[in-house]
C-alpha positions as CSV (number, residue, x, y, z in Angstrom):
1,X,-96.4,-45.3,-80.9
2,X,-99.0,-47.0,-83.7
3,X,-98.6,-51.1,-84.6
4,X,-97.3,-49.5,-87.5
5,X,-93.9,-49.6,-86.4
6,X,-94.0,-53.6,-85.4
7,X,-91.9,-55.2,-88.2
8,X,-93.8,-57.6,-90.7
9,X,-91.3,-60.4,-90.4
10,X,-90.6,-59.8,-86.3
11,X,-94.2,-61.7,-85.7
12,X,-97.4,-59.7,-85.9
13,X,-97.7,-58.9,-82.3
14,X,-98.0,-55.9,-80.2
15,X,-95.8,-55.2,-77.3
16,X,-97.8,-56.9,-74.9
17,X,-96.7,-59.8,-76.4
18,X,-93.6,-60.1,-77.1
19,X,-92.4,-61.7,-80.9
20,X,-91.9,-65.1,-79.5
21,X,-93.5,-67.9,-81.4
22,X,-91.3,-66.9,-84.3
23,X,-88.3,-66.1,-82.7
24,X,-87.2,-62.8,-84.7
25,X,-84.7,-60.3,-83.2
26,X,-84.5,-57.0,-84.5
27,X,-82.6,-53.6,-83.8
28,X,-83.9,-51.0,-86.1
29,X,-84.2,-47.1,-86.7
30,X,-87.7,-46.0,-88.3
31,X,-89.4,-42.9,-89.5
32,X,-93.2,-42.6,-89.5
33,X,-95.2,-40.3,-91.6
34,X,-99.0,-39.3,-90.3
35,X,-100.2,-36.2,-91.2
36,X,-97.2,-34.6,-93.5
37,X,-95.1,-34.9,-90.0
38,X,-92.1,-36.9,-89.8
39,X,-90.9,-38.8,-86.9
40,X,-87.5,-40.9,-86.4
41,X,-88.0,-43.6,-83.5
42,X,-86.1,-47.4,-83.0
43,X,-87.6,-50.7,-82.3
44,X,-84.9,-53.2,-80.1
45,X,-85.7,-56.7,-79.5
46,X,-82.6,-58.5,-78.8
47,X,-81.0,-62.0,-78.5
48,X,-82.8,-64.7,-76.6
49,X,-84.2,-66.3,-73.5
50,X,-82.9,-65.8,-70.5
51,X,-83.4,-61.8,-70.9
52,X,-85.0,-60.2,-73.5
53,X,-85.2,-56.5,-73.8
54,X,-88.7,-55.3,-76.4
55,X,-87.5,-50.8,-76.4
56,X,-89.5,-48.4,-78.4
57,X,-90.3,-44.4,-77.5
58,X,-93.7,-46.0,-76.0
59,X,-92.2,-49.6,-74.8
60,X,-88.8,-50.4,-72.3
61,X,-90.1,-54.3,-71.5
62,X,-87.5,-56.5,-69.8
63,X,-88.9,-60.1,-70.1
64,X,-87.1,-62.9,-68.1
65,X,-87.5,-66.7,-68.3
66,X,-86.3,-70.1,-69.0
67,X,-88.1,-71.8,-71.2
68,X,-85.8,-74.7,-72.3
69,X,-86.5,-76.0,-68.5
70,X,-89.3,-74.0,-67.5
71,X,-92.5,-73.5,-70.0
72,X,-93.0,-69.7,-68.8
73,X,-91.7,-66.2,-68.8
74,X,-92.7,-63.0,-66.9
75,X,-91.8,-59.2,-68.2
76,X,-91.4,-56.3,-66.0
77,X,-91.3,-52.3,-67.2
78,X,-94.5,-51.0,-69.8
79,X,-95.5,-54.3,-70.2
80,X,-95.9,-56.5,-67.0
81,X,-97.3,-60.2,-67.3
82,X,-97.0,-63.6,-66.8
83,X,-97.4,-66.1,-69.9
84,X,-96.5,-69.7,-70.5
85,X,-94.6,-70.0,-73.6
86,X,-93.7,-73.7,-76.0
87,X,-89.6,-73.7,-76.4
88,X,-90.4,-76.5,-77.7
89,X,-92.8,-77.2,-80.7
90,X,-92.8,-75.7,-84.1
91,X,-96.3,-77.1,-85.2
92,X,-99.2,-76.1,-82.1
93,X,-102.6,-74.9,-81.4
94,X,-100.8,-73.5,-78.1
95,X,-97.6,-71.6,-78.0
96,X,-98.5,-68.6,-76.0
97,X,-100.9,-67.8,-72.9
98,X,-100.4,-64.5,-71.2
99,X,-101.9,-62.4,-68.7
100,X,-100.6,-59.0,-68.1
101,X,-100.9,-55.0,-67.9
102,X,-100.0,-52.7,-69.7
103,X,-98.9,-48.8,-68.4
104,X,-97.7,-45.8,-70.1
105,X,-94.3,-46.2,-68.2
106,X,-92.6,-43.9,-71.1
107,X,-95.3,-41.7,-70.7
108,X,-95.6,-40.9,-75.0
109,X,-99.1,-40.9,-75.3
110,X,-98.9,-42.8,-77.6
111,X,-99.5,-46.6,-76.1
112,X,-102.0,-48.5,-77.9
113,X,-104.6,-50.5,-75.2
114,X,-103.4,-49.8,-71.9
115,X,-104.6,-51.4,-69.4
116,X,-105.2,-55.4,-68.5
117,X,-105.1,-57.9,-71.7
118,X,-105.2,-61.5,-72.0
119,X,-103.3,-63.2,-75.1
120,X,-103.1,-66.4,-77.0
121,X,-100.8,-67.7,-79.4
122,X,-100.2,-70.4,-81.6
123,X,-97.2,-71.4,-84.4
124,X,-97.1,-73.6,-87.8
125,X,-93.7,-73.4,-89.0
126,X,-93.1,-70.5,-90.8
127,X,-96.6,-69.3,-89.7
128,X,-98.1,-67.7,-86.7
129,X,-100.9,-66.1,-85.2
130,X,-102.3,-64.8,-82.2
131,X,-105.4,-63.5,-80.3
132,X,-105.8,-60.6,-77.9
133,X,-108.4,-59.4,-75.4
134,X,-107.8,-55.9,-73.8
135,X,-110.9,-55.6,-71.1
136,X,-110.2,-51.9,-70.4
137,X,-111.0,-51.5,-74.4
138,X,-113.5,-54.4,-74.4
139,X,-111.7,-54.8,-77.9
140,X,-109.7,-57.9,-79.6
141,X,-107.0,-57.6,-82.0
142,X,-106.0,-60.2,-84.2
143,X,-102.3,-60.7,-85.6
144,X,-101.1,-63.1,-88.5
145,X,-97.4,-63.2,-90.0
146,X,-95.3,-65.1,-91.8
147,X,-91.6,-65.2,-92.1
148,X,-89.6,-66.7,-94.4
149,X,-85.8,-66.6,-94.9
150,X,-85.5,-62.9,-96.9
151,X,-89.0,-62.1,-96.3
152,X,-91.7,-61.7,-93.9
153,X,-95.0,-60.1,-94.4
154,X,-97.9,-59.2,-91.2
155,X,-101.1,-58.0,-90.1
156,X,-102.7,-57.0,-87.4
157,X,-106.5,-55.8,-87.2
158,X,-109.2,-54.7,-84.6
159,X,-112.9,-53.2,-85.2
160,X,-111.5,-50.0,-86.0
161,X,-107.9,-50.5,-87.3
162,X,-105.6,-52.4,-89.4
163,X,-101.9,-52.9,-89.9
164,X,-100.0,-54.4,-92.8
165,X,-96.1,-54.7,-92.9
166,X,-93.6,-56.0,-95.3
167,X,-89.7,-56.7,-94.5
168,X,-87.0,-57.5,-96.9
169,X,-83.7,-59.4,-95.6
170,X,-80.3,-59.4,-97.4
171,X,-78.2,-62.5,-96.7
172,X,-76.3,-60.3,-93.8
173,X,-79.1,-59.1,-92.2
174,X,-79.9,-56.0,-93.6
175,X,-83.3,-55.3,-93.4
176,X,-86.0,-52.7,-95.1
177,X,-89.4,-52.8,-92.8
178,X,-91.9,-50.4,-95.0
179,X,-95.7,-50.6,-93.2
180,X,-99.3,-48.9,-93.0
181,X,-101.8,-48.4,-90.7
182,X,-105.3,-47.3,-91.5
183,X,-107.8,-46.0,-88.8
184,X,-112.0,-45.7,-88.7
185,X,-111.2,-41.9,-88.1
186,X,-108.1,-40.2,-89.5
187,X,-105.1,-40.1,-92.1
188,X,-103.2,-43.5,-92.3
189,X,-99.9,-43.7,-91.3
190,X,-96.6,-45.2,-93.4
191,X,-93.6,-45.6,-91.8
192,X,-89.9,-47.1,-93.0
193,X,-87.6,-48.7,-91.3
194,X,-83.6,-50.0,-91.8
195,X,-81.7,-51.8,-89.7
196,X,-80.4,-55.6,-88.7
197,X,-82.9,-58.4,-88.1
198,X,-82.7,-62.5,-87.5
199,X,-85.0,-65.1,-87.6
200,X,-84.7,-68.8,-86.8
201,X,-84.8,-71.8,-89.0
202,X,-86.9,-75.1,-89.1
203,X,-85.4,-77.8,-87.5
204,X,-85.7,-79.3,-91.3
205,X,-83.3,-76.6,-93.0
206,X,-80.3,-77.5,-90.7
207,X,-79.7,-80.6,-93.0
208,X,-77.2,-80.5,-95.9
209,X,-74.4,-81.5,-97.5
210,X,-71.9,-79.9,-95.7
211,X,-73.3,-80.5,-92.8
212,X,-73.8,-84.2,-93.6
213,X,-73.0,-85.8,-89.9
214,X,-76.3,-86.7,-87.8
215,X,-76.5,-86.9,-84.0
216,X,-79.6,-87.6,-82.4
217,X,-80.6,-85.4,-79.8
218,X,-81.8,-86.4,-76.5
219,X,-82.4,-90.0,-78.3
220,X,-85.7,-89.1,-80.3
221,X,-87.4,-86.1,-78.3
222,X,-89.8,-85.9,-81.2
223,X,-90.8,-89.2,-81.3
224,X,-90.9,-90.3,-77.4
225,X,-89.9,-88.8,-74.1
226,X,-86.8,-87.1,-74.5
227,X,-83.5,-89.5,-72.9
228,X,-85.8,-92.3,-72.1
229,X,-85.1,-95.8,-73.3
230,X,-87.8,-95.6,-75.6
231,X,-86.1,-92.5,-77.3
232,X,-83.1,-94.1,-77.4
233,X,-84.4,-97.2,-79.4
234,X,-86.1,-95.1,-81.6
235,X,-82.7,-93.1,-82.5
236,X,-80.7,-96.3,-82.7
237,X,-83.0,-98.0,-85.6
238,X,-82.2,-94.8,-87.9
239,X,-79.1,-95.4,-89.8
240,X,-78.4,-92.2,-90.6
241,X,-77.1,-91.1,-86.9
242,X,-73.8,-92.1,-86.0
243,X,-74.2,-91.0,-82.7
244,X,-76.7,-90.4,-79.7
245,X,-77.0,-87.6,-77.5
246,X,-78.1,-87.3,-73.5
247,X,-77.8,-85.0,-70.7
248,X,-76.6,-86.4,-67.2
249,X,-77.0,-84.4,-63.4
250,X,-76.3,-86.0,-60.4
251,X,-78.9,-87.3,-57.4
252,X,-78.8,-86.3,-54.1
253,X,-77.1,-89.3,-53.3
254,X,-74.6,-88.8,-56.1
255,X,-75.7,-91.2,-58.4
256,X,-75.5,-89.8,-62.3
257,X,-79.1,-90.0,-64.3
258,X,-80.1,-89.1,-67.9
259,X,-82.0,-85.8,-67.7
260,X,-82.8,-82.5,-69.1
261,X,-84.2,-80.2,-67.0
262,X,-83.1,-79.5,-63.6
263,X,-86.5,-78.6,-62.6
264,X,-89.4,-81.2,-62.9
265,X,-91.9,-78.9,-64.0
266,X,-91.9,-80.3,-67.8
267,X,-92.4,-83.3,-66.6
268,X,-95.1,-83.1,-64.7
269,X,-93.6,-83.4,-61.5
270,X,-94.2,-79.7,-59.7
271,X,-90.8,-77.7,-58.8
272,X,-88.6,-80.2,-57.8
273,X,-84.8,-80.1,-58.5
274,X,-83.4,-83.7,-59.7
275,X,-80.6,-82.3,-57.1
276,X,-82.4,-82.5,-54.5
277,X,-83.9,-85.7,-55.0
278,X,-82.4,-89.3,-54.5
279,X,-81.7,-92.2,-56.9
280,X,-84.7,-94.1,-56.0
281,X,-86.9,-91.0,-55.8
282,X,-86.1,-90.0,-59.1
283,X,-86.8,-93.6,-60.6
284,X,-90.1,-93.7,-59.3
285,X,-91.2,-91.0,-61.5
286,X,-93.3,-91.6,-64.4
287,X,-91.1,-89.5,-67.2
288,X,-93.5,-91.1,-70.1
289,X,-97.0,-89.6,-69.7
290,X,-96.0,-85.9,-69.7
291,X,-95.3,-86.7,-73.8
292,X,-98.1,-88.7,-74.1
293,X,-99.8,-91.2,-72.3
294,X,-98.6,-93.9,-74.6
295,X,-95.1,-93.4,-73.2
296,X,-96.7,-93.7,-69.4
297,X,-94.6,-95.4,-66.6
298,X,-91.6,-94.6,-69.0
299,X,-88.6,-94.9,-66.1
300,X,-85.5,-92.4,-65.3
301,X,-82.3,-93.8,-66.5
302,X,-79.1,-94.1,-64.5
303,X,-75.8,-94.0,-66.5
304,X,-75.7,-98.3,-65.6
305,X,-78.2,-98.4,-67.6
306,X,-76.9,-96.3,-70.7
307,X,-73.7,-98.7,-70.5
308,X,-76.1,-101.5,-71.1
309,X,-77.4,-99.7,-74.2
310,X,-74.3,-98.4,-75.3
311,X,-72.5,-101.8,-74.9
312,X,-75.2,-103.8,-76.8
313,X,-74.8,-101.2,-79.5
314,X,-71.2,-101.4,-79.6
315,X,-71.1,-98.6,-83.0
316,X,-72.7,-96.1,-81.8
317,X,-71.0,-93.2,-80.3
318,X,-72.3,-90.9,-77.1
319,X,-72.2,-87.3,-77.0
320,X,-72.9,-87.2,-72.5
321,X,-74.0,-83.1,-71.6
322,X,-72.9,-82.2,-68.3
323,X,-75.8,-80.2,-67.4
324,X,-74.1,-78.6,-64.2
325,X,-71.8,-75.0,-64.3
326,X,-69.3,-76.9,-62.2
327,X,-68.9,-80.7,-60.5
328,X,-66.6,-81.0,-57.2
329,X,-63.1,-82.4,-58.8
330,X,-63.8,-85.5,-56.9
331,X,-67.6,-85.7,-58.4
332,X,-66.0,-85.4,-61.8
333,X,-63.4,-88.1,-61.0
334,X,-65.8,-90.4,-59.6
335,X,-67.9,-89.8,-62.8
336,X,-65.0,-90.8,-65.4
337,X,-64.5,-93.5,-63.3
338,X,-68.4,-95.1,-63.3
339,X,-67.5,-94.2,-67.6
340,X,-64.5,-96.5,-67.1
341,X,-66.0,-99.2,-65.4
342,X,-69.4,-99.6,-67.2
343,X,-68.4,-98.9,-70.7
344,X,-66.8,-101.8,-72.7
345,X,-65.7,-98.7,-75.1
346,X,-65.5,-96.1,-73.4
347,X,-63.3,-94.3,-76.2
348,X,-66.0,-94.1,-77.6
349,X,-68.1,-91.8,-75.4
350,X,-67.3,-87.7,-75.9
351,X,-68.4,-85.5,-73.2
352,X,-69.6,-81.1,-73.7
353,X,-70.3,-78.5,-70.9
354,X,-72.1,-75.8,-70.6
355,X,-69.3,-73.6,-68.7
356,X,-65.5,-73.3,-69.8
357,X,-64.6,-73.8,-66.0
358,X,-66.5,-77.7,-66.4
359,X,-64.7,-77.6,-69.7
360,X,-61.1,-77.0,-68.1
361,X,-62.1,-79.5,-65.2
362,X,-62.6,-82.4,-67.3
363,X,-59.9,-82.5,-70.1
364,X,-57.7,-82.5,-67.5
365,X,-59.7,-85.7,-65.8
366,X,-59.7,-87.6,-69.2
367,X,-57.8,-87.6,-72.6
368,X,-61.3,-87.9,-74.6
369,X,-62.8,-85.4,-76.1
370,X,-64.4,-82.5,-74.1
371,X,-66.5,-79.7,-76.2
372,X,-68.4,-76.5,-75.1
373,X,-72.2,-75.7,-75.2
374,X,-71.5,-72.0,-76.7
375,X,-75.1,-71.0,-76.4
376,X,-74.6,-71.3,-73.1
377,X,-72.5,-68.4,-72.5
378,X,-73.2,-64.9,-72.3
379,X,-76.8,-65.7,-71.3
380,X,-77.5,-66.6,-75.3
381,X,-76.8,-63.0,-75.6
382,X,-74.2,-63.0,-78.6
383,X,-73.6,-59.0,-80.7
384,X,-73.1,-61.3,-84.0
385,X,-76.8,-62.1,-83.3
386,X,-76.8,-58.9,-85.1
387,X,-73.9,-57.8,-86.6
388,X,-72.5,-60.6,-89.0
389,X,-68.8,-60.0,-89.2
390,X,-68.8,-60.5,-85.5
391,X,-69.3,-63.6,-84.9
392,X,-65.7,-65.2,-85.3
393,X,-64.1,-62.3,-83.3
394,X,-67.1,-62.9,-80.6
395,X,-67.2,-66.6,-80.8
396,X,-62.9,-67.5,-81.0
397,X,-61.9,-66.9,-77.5
398,X,-64.5,-68.3,-75.7
399,X,-64.2,-71.9,-77.4
400,X,-60.4,-71.7,-77.7
401,X,-58.9,-75.3,-76.5
402,X,-62.6,-77.1,-76.8
403,X,-62.5,-80.3,-78.9
404,X,-66.1,-79.5,-80.5
405,X,-68.5,-76.7,-79.9
406,X,-72.2,-76.7,-80.4
407,X,-74.8,-74.1,-80.8
408,X,-78.0,-73.0,-81.4
409,X,-79.5,-73.4,-85.0
410,X,-80.7,-69.9,-84.3
411,X,-77.1,-69.4,-86.1
412,X,-77.9,-71.2,-89.3
413,X,-77.7,-68.5,-91.7
414,X,-74.5,-68.0,-90.1
415,X,-73.5,-71.2,-91.8
416,X,-70.5,-70.3,-93.8
417,X,-68.5,-68.0,-90.6
418,X,-69.0,-71.5,-88.3
419,X,-67.6,-73.2,-91.4
420,X,-64.3,-71.0,-91.9
421,X,-63.8,-70.9,-87.1
422,X,-64.1,-74.7,-87.6
423,X,-61.3,-75.0,-90.2
424,X,-59.0,-72.0,-88.5
425,X,-59.3,-74.0,-84.9
426,X,-59.3,-77.6,-86.7
427,X,-62.5,-78.4,-84.0
428,X,-66.0,-79.9,-85.1
429,X,-68.6,-77.2,-84.5
430,X,-72.7,-78.4,-84.2
431,X,-75.7,-76.9,-84.6
432,X,-78.4,-78.2,-82.1
433,X,-81.9,-77.9,-82.0
434,X,-85.4,-78.6,-80.0
435,X,-86.2,-81.4,-82.5
436,X,-84.2,-84.9,-83.1
437,X,-81.5,-84.1,-85.0
438,X,-77.9,-82.5,-84.4
439,X,-75.7,-82.2,-87.2
440,X,-72.2,-81.3,-87.7
441,X,-69.4,-79.7,-89.8
442,X,-65.7,-81.5,-89.6
443,X,-62.9,-79.6,-90.8
444,X,-61.2,-81.2,-93.7
445,X,-58.7,-82.1,-91.3
446,X,-60.2,-84.1,-89.3
447,X,-62.7,-85.8,-91.0
448,X,-61.2,-89.3,-90.8
449,X,-61.6,-89.4,-86.9
450,X,-65.3,-90.6,-85.7
451,X,-67.1,-87.3,-85.3
452,X,-64.0,-85.4,-86.1
453,X,-62.6,-85.8,-82.5
454,X,-59.2,-87.5,-83.4
455,X,-59.3,-88.6,-79.2
456,X,-62.4,-91.2,-80.2
457,X,-61.3,-94.8,-80.1
458,X,-60.7,-96.2,-82.9
459,X,-60.1,-94.1,-85.8
460,X,-63.0,-95.2,-87.7
461,X,-63.3,-93.4,-91.6
462,X,-66.0,-91.6,-91.5
463,X,-66.2,-89.6,-95.0
């Protein structure tokens, strides 16, 4: 199928490159006109990593990867490739690199550019672009696109064709798309599509008057290496933060350290796993140079060092994300005993888990708040990513019993439903992203408590 079937606001890349850079998601039915003949097609790109499906009449590709922890992905099917993908930066001249092979798996005889290809993509907020070179045809293609709340436009052009498209989306995510493709030979093609589509929102979009509680994410991950002493120092100087969030993992010798990724590749230490290294081995690693040479020599922090920092700043609350699906009960008990022993104000510490099993275990062992990272369930694939009215019915059974829940800020356009769910269950909801800030909505009934969590120490009035 021709490139005109790619939707404007979905990202202007052909099938071999996936609409990763603007993180668009869509389910569309389309009608195409050529030579006064009409044909009906579909275009599906669902959800988020670690599993993506891209399906069209000429395309069936499955993409796998976890760029939160490992900046790469691969795909199999019509498009088989390996690629680098940066999930963290909104503005970067290098967001995607890929090499792969295109094969007409669907036998549609409509494929554009089969064979070997190379691609490079960049991102600058709402804008994105890419360059692809197809070795079999010896042809390069250039793609440019812009994606906004309600409108998206793209162009794709090479030596023999030009594709332009525009998409308009309603607040409820219904989308109408129109596209035209002109070639050097033959009549133009026109397409009209209708269905659902969504896009992620820039980090600054989640700050507003209703989501007014702000938490520093991994310290200050935009200004210093995440979860480092330097990142926490920057966050502590920011008067708007009421709390600081960090990540906890257990070492091979049973200690607890502050690190986000379970694999150390993103920090330039190969394929070593945190859980397989001792505390001394982890503390010997340079955790700053991967971010910037200015921070060379920064070290991974232990729980005891975090407690020292917390004790020096008694007005700050701490959210500790437990980056493991489940602990043995003795390890969970030992962790909580360490919190009580090391922190002068352990009541100012809350926890959240990436699985319901871990949440239930921690709730059974402590009287302090325990929340749930909702995006870690169902592998970030939610039907309500597309069908808006399903959100509350889909999320409610997952978060019942939690003291609060967190969710990726790509759900920002579901803000009103998240607020309704928060009020119905009487628990706070927090929007996180890959940048500095986590914002929270606190139910009216809980606004007299720190972070809206009654179980936290002193009942400080927030709002």
